[in-house]
C-alpha positions in Angstrom: 24.0 32.3 -20.5 27.2 34.1 -21.0 30.3 32.7 -19.7 30.7 29.3 -18.3 31.2 30.3 -14.3 29.7 27.5 -12.4 29.4 29.3 -9.4 27.7 32.0 -11.4 25.4 29.5 -13.1 24.4 28.1 -9.5 23.8 31.6 -8.3 21.3 32.5 -11.0 19.6 29.2 -11.1 19.3 29.8 -7.0 18.3 33.2 -7.5 15.5 32.4 -9.7 14.0 29.9 -7.3 14.4 32.2 -4.7 14.2 35.6 -5.5 11.7 35.4 -8.8 8.4 35.9 -6.8 9.6 38.5 -4.3 10.9 40.9 -7.2 7.5 40.4 -9.0 5.6 41.0 -6.1 7.4 44.2 -4.8 7.4 45.5 -8.8 3.4 45.0 -8.5 3.4 46.4 -5.1 5.2 49.7 -6.2 3.7 49.8 -9.7 0.6 48.5 -9.5 0.9 46.9 -12.9 1.8 43.0 -13.5 2.7 43.4 -17.2 5.3 46.1 -15.8 6.4 43.7 -12.9 6.7 40.7 -15.0 8.6 42.2 -17.8 11.0 44.2 -15.7 11.7 41.6 -13.8 12.5 39.1 -16.6 15.1 42.1 -17.6 16.6 42.1 -14.5 17.4 38.2 -14.7 18.4 38.7 -18.3 20.9 41.0 -17.1 21.8 38.9 -14.5 22.5 35.9 -16.7 25.2 38.4 -19.0 26.9 40.3 -16.3 27.4 38.0 -13.3 29.4 35.4 -15.0 31.9 38.3 -15.8 31.5 40.7 -13.1 31.0 38.1 -10.2 28.0 37.6 -8.2 26.8 40.7 -6.2 26.8 40.1 -2.2 23.1 40.3 -2.1 21.2 38.8 -5.5 18.0 39.4 -4.4 18.8 43.4 -3.8 20.6 43.6 -6.9 17.7 41.8 -8.8 15.3 44.1 -7.1 17.3 47.6 -7.9 18.0 46.3 -11.5 14.3 45.6 -12.1 13.1 49.0 -10.2 15.1 51.2 -12.6 14.1 48.6 -15.5 10.2 49.4 -14.8 10.8 53.1 -14.0 12.5 53.2 -17.7 9.4 51.6 -19.2 6.8 53.9 -17.8 9.0 56.7 -18.5 9.3 55.5 -22.4 5.6 54.7 -22.6 4.5 57.9 -21.2 0.9 57.0 -21.3 -0.2 59.6 -18.3 1.7 62.6 -17.1 0.6 61.4 -13.9 2.1 58.3 -14.7 5.6 59.7 -15.4 5.3 61.6 -12.1 4.5 58.7 -10.3 7.6 56.8 -11.9 9.8 59.8 -10.6 8.7 59.3 -7.3 9.2 55.4 -7.1 12.7 56.1 -5.9 11.7 56.7 -2.4 13.1 53.8 -0.5 10.6 53.9 2.5 9.0 51.3 3.7 5.5 50.9 2.2 2.0 51.3 4.3 0.8 48.2 5.2 -2.2 47.0 2.9 -4.6 45.0 4.4 -4.3 42.4 6.9 -0.7 41.3 6.8 2.2 43.0 5.5 3.7 40.6 2.8 4.3 41.4 -0.9 3.8 37.5 -1.9 0.6 37.2 -0.1 -0.8 40.6 -1.2 0.2 39.2 -5.1 -1.5 35.7 -4.5 -5.1 37.7 -3.7 -4.5 39.9 -6.4 -4.5 36.9 -9.2 -6.9 35.2 -7.0 -9.6 38.0 -7.6 -13.1 36.5 -7.9 -13.5 38.8 -11.1 -11.1 36.2 -12.5 -12.1 32.7 -13.3 -10.7 30.1 -11.8 -8.1 28.5 -13.9 -7.2 32.2 -14.6 -6.5 32.6 -10.7 -4.4 29.6 -10.8 -2.5 29.8 -13.9 -1.9 33.5 -13.2 -0.2 32.8 -9.5 1.9 29.8 -10.9 3.4 32.0 -13.7 3.8 35.2 -11.2 4.2 33.6 -7.7 5.7 30.2 -8.7 7.6 31.5 -11.4 6.5 28.4 -13.9 6.7 29.1 -18.0 3.5 28.8 -19.7 4.2 25.4 -21.2 4.6 23.9 -17.4 1.6 25.5 -16.7 -0.2 24.2 -19.8 0.6 20.7 -19.2 -0.5 21.0 -15.5 -4.0 22.1 -16.9 -3.8 19.4 -19.7 -4.3 22.0 -22.4 -2.3 23.9 -25.3 0.6 26.3 -24.5 -1.0 28.9 -26.6 -4.4 28.4 -24.9 -2.4 28.5 -21.7 -0.5 31.9 -23.0 -3.9 33.7 -23.7 -5.6 32.6 -20.8 -2.7 34.6 -18.6 -2.8 37.6 -21.2 -6.5 38.0 -20.7 -6.0 37.4 -17.0 -3.6 40.2 -16.4 -5.3 42.5 -19.0 -8.8 42.2 -16.6 -6.7 43.0 -13.8 -5.7 46.0 -15.1 -9.0 47.0 -16.8 -11.0 46.3 -13.8 -8.4 48.1 -11.4 -8.0 45.2 -9.2 -6.3 46.7 -5.9 -3.1 44.7 -5.1 -3.7 44.0 -1.5 -4.7 41.9 0.9 -8.4 41.5 1.6 -10.1 43.4 4.6 -10.4 40.6 7.5 -14.1 41.0 6.8 -13.6 39.9 3.0 -11.3 37.0 3.8 -13.4 34.1 4.2 -15.1 34.0 1.0 -12.1 34.7 -0.6 -9.5 32.2 1.0 -11.2 29.2 -1.4 -9.5 30.5 -4.4 -6.1 31.2 -2.8 -6.6 27.5 -1.1 -7.2 26.3 -4.7 -4.0 28.2 -6.2 -1.8 27.4 -3.3 -2.5 23.5 -4.0 -1.7 23.6 -7.6 1.6 25.2 -6.7 2.1 22.8 -4.3 1.7 20.0 -6.8 3.6 21.4 -8.9 6.6 21.4 -6.7 5.9 17.9 -5.5 6.1 16.4 -8.7 7.2 18.5 -11.5 5.0 18.3 -14.6 8.3 19.6 -16.8 10.5 17.2 -18.4 13.2 19.8 -18.5 13.2 20.2 -14.8 14.0 18.6 -11.1 11.2 16.1 -10.8 10.6 17.5 -7.2 11.1 21.3 -6.6 11.4 22.0 -3.2 11.2 25.8 -3.6 7.7 25.6 -4.6 6.6 23.4 -2.1 8.3 25.5 0.6 6.9 28.7 -0.8 3.1 27.1 -1.1 3.8 26.0 2.7 5.0 29.1 3.6 2.3 31.2 2.2 -0.3 28.6 3.5 0.9 29.2 7.2 0.2 32.7 6.7 -3.5 32.3 5.4 -3.9 30.0 8.8 -2.5 33.3 10.7 -5.3 35.1 9.2 -7.9 32.3 9.5 -7.1 30.5 12.4 -10.1 29.1 12.6 -10.9 27.8 9.2 -11.2 24.3 9.0 -9.9 24.0 5.1 -7.0 26.3 5.7 -5.7 23.8 8.4 -6.8 20.8 6.3 -4.3 22.0 3.7 -1.5 23.0 5.6 -1.9 19.2 7.0 -2.3 17.7 3.6 1.0 19.5 2.2 2.9 18.5 5.2 1.9 14.8 5.3 2.8 15.3 1.8 6.0 16.8 2.0 7.2 14.5 5.0 7.6 11.7 2.1 9.8 13.8 0.0 12.9 12.6 0.9 11.6 8.7 -0.3 10.0 10.2 -3.5 13.2 9.3 -5.9 14.8 5.7 -5.6 18.4 5.3 -6.4 17.9 4.8 -10.0 16.2 8.1 -10.6 13.1 6.6 -11.1 10.0 7.9 -8.8 9.3 5.5 -5.9 5.9 4.3 -5.5 3.9 5.0 -1.8 4.3 1.1 -1.2 8.0 1.0 -2.1 9.3 4.4 0.0 11.6 3.9 2.6 9.4 5.4 5.5 12.7 5.4 7.9 13.6 8.9 6.2 10.1 10.5 6.1 10.3 13.4 8.1 8.9 12.8 11.5 8.3 16.4 12.5 6.1 17.3 9.4 4.0 13.9 10.1 3.6 15.1 13.7 2.4 18.4 13.1 0.3 17.3 10.2 -1.4 14.6 12.5 -2.1 17.0 15.2 -3.9 19.2 12.4 -6.0 16.6 11.3 -7.1 15.5 14.7 -7.9 19.2 15.6 -10.0 19.7 12.5 -11.8 16.3 12.6 -12.7 16.7 16.0 -14.5 20.2 15.2 -18.2 20.2 14.9 -18.3 21.2 11.2 -18.2 18.4 8.6 -14.9 18.0 7.3 -14.0 19.7 3.8 -12.5 18.4 0.9 -8.7 19.1 2.1 -9.5 18.2 5.4 -10.5 14.8 4.2 -7.8 14.6 1.4 -5.4 15.5 4.8 -7.0 12.4 6.6 -6.2 10.2 3.7 -2.7 11.0 4.0 -2.9 10.7 8.0 -3.9 6.9 7.6 -1.1 6.2 5.0 1.8 8.3 7.0 0.5 6.4 9.9 1.1 3.0 9.0 4.6 1.8 9.6 4.7 -0.4 6.6 2.7 -0.2 3.2 1.2 -3.7 4.6 -0.3 -2.0 7.5 -2.3 0.3 5.6 -5.9 0.8 6.8 -7.5 0.6 3.8 -10.9 0.6 4.6 -10.6 3.9 6.3 -9.2 5.1 3.4 -12.1 4.1 1.3 -14.4 5.0 3.8 -12.7 8.6 3.5 -12.9 8.8 -0.2 -16.7 7.9 -0.2 -17.2 10.8 1.7 -14.7 12.7 -0.4 -16.5 11.8 -3.8 -19.9 12.9 -2.2 -18.0 16.5 -1.9 -16.2 16.2 -5.0 -17.7 13.8 -7.5 -14.8 14.8 -10.0 -13.1 11.9 -12.5 -9.8 12.6 -10.9 -11.1 11.5 -7.3 -13.3 8.6 -8.5 -10.0 7.6 -9.9 -8.2 7.9 -6.8 -11.1 6.2 -4.8 -10.7 3.3 -6.9 -7.3 2.9 -6.1 -8.7 2.2 -2.3 -11.4 0.2 -3.9 -8.9 -2.1 -5.4 -7.1 -2.9 -2.4 -10.5 -3.5 -0.3 -12.6 -5.2 -3.2 -10.3 -6.3 -5.6 -8.8 -5.2 -8.9 -12.0 -6.0 -11.1 -14.3 -4.1 -9.1 -11.8 -1.0 -9.5 -11.8 -1.5 -13.2 -15.6 -1.3 -13.4 -15.4 2.2 -11.8 -12.3 3.6 -13.8 -13.3 2.4 -17.6 -16.0 4.8 -17.8 -13.6 7.4 -16.8 -11.5 7.1 -19.9 -13.0 9.8 -22.0 -12.5 12.8 -19.4 -9.1 11.3 -18.2 -7.5 10.3 -21.4 -5.0 13.0 -21.7 -4.1 12.2 -17.8 -1.3 9.9 -17.7 -2.1 8.7 -13.8 -5.3 7.6 -15.2 -3.5 5.1 -18.0 -1.0 4.1 -15.3 -3.7 3.3 -12.6 -5.6 1.3 -14.9 -2.4 -0.6 -16.2 -1.8 -2.1 -12.7 -5.3 -3.2 -12.5 -5.1 -4.7 -15.5 -1.5 -6.2 -14.3 -3.3 -7.6 -11.5 -6.4 -9.4 -13.4 -3.6 -11.3 -15.8 -4.3 -8.7 -18.8 -0.9 -8.0 -19.7 -0.8 -7.2 -23.3 -3.8 -4.7 -22.4 -1.7 -3.4 -19.5 1.4 -3.0 -21.6 -0.6 -0.8 -24.2 -2.0 1.5 -21.0 1.8 1.7 -19.7 3.1 2.9 -23.0 -0.1 5.4 -23.0 0.9 6.4 -19.2 4.6 7.0 -20.6 3.8 8.9 -23.2 2.2 11.4 -21.1 4.3 11.2 -18.2 5.3 14.8 -17.3 9.1 14.1 -16.1 12.0 11.5 -16.4 11.5 10.1 -13.0 7.9 9.5 -13.7 8.3 7.9 -17.2 11.1 5.8 -15.6 9.0 4.5 -12.9 6.5 3.7 -15.7 8.8 1.7 -17.9 10.0 -0.4 -15.3 6.7 -1.7 -14.3 5.9 -1.8 -18.1 9.2 -3.8 -18.3 8.3 -5.8 -15.1 5.0 -7.8 -16.8 7.5 -9.8 -18.7 9.0 -11.2 -15.7 
């Protein structure tokens, strides 16, 4: 960054977290090209890094970035001159009249999400592309979220954008009749965006990124407006709200991550818990069998309903996980269910469940952290220390690593 003006640096950081998705989405709507949108937005932010410390922060940073990015996009199209009609289109893009609504709701960022989540793309590509273009995560951060190499993730994102361009996938929210079959992929994307904000995978950023959790909740609320009777949309919103409610208690005074059992429940956000519980009751009272997000929300409702950790109804949590594992028999769900088994049936029973998961989850830090805790409970301290060491090596951020280090050090106490 040029210059050392702290106000400019703070404004740049704020603008990136708040305006990146808006700028990219606005450019994507106008130009219909995700490469142009992403590159022009990146150029605009690079120019801001150079100019704002010297010239001062503009009164409307978002407007400044959007205008600058639009100019860069037009310049790029003119330079490339791929086709005469592209050139004429670029010259017309100075028209500042509001765009015609496209699809069921007029929101640029929601259009961008549905474009990134088009069924022509693989699920992994949809999530990765949205995390990059909507969430503003780096390729390295997304790679860690997917437990793959950075080069692999970069190629995946590039191929996804290329497929959107080659297949002429439209930049719009689907028509109302098409929304139900398209929403599943969108919910998966929004959940990944939320999770990245609730516990960032990068060691170089804040452990908790309120900008991403807020954006995921905002977009999920918009999807709920589109599909008010969809139980899974309501379930995901409830899950996010109940999880976000605990965020003020997530980081301990020493900077480590506070486990659920150690959190100060008096600072949980009561209004979010109330709303989340209401959504859970509404959906579980419905005739349809609950889906994955509804069950996860119900599990979180049990946790947030307990005044203390000791009051948690673990039998109810386990019963809900029993339903969930039938819907989603993935290794991660099995791992999380084992935590409830440990509380109800004991650590030995839980260890029998998770030991076979090692081959699938060896690169997943939570597997080793869970295994370490269970080994500690059964008195296998040497094995527990090795598992903690492995979990610390794989931990995504400093707060989580600090918590695991503290737990490891307590083995000798």
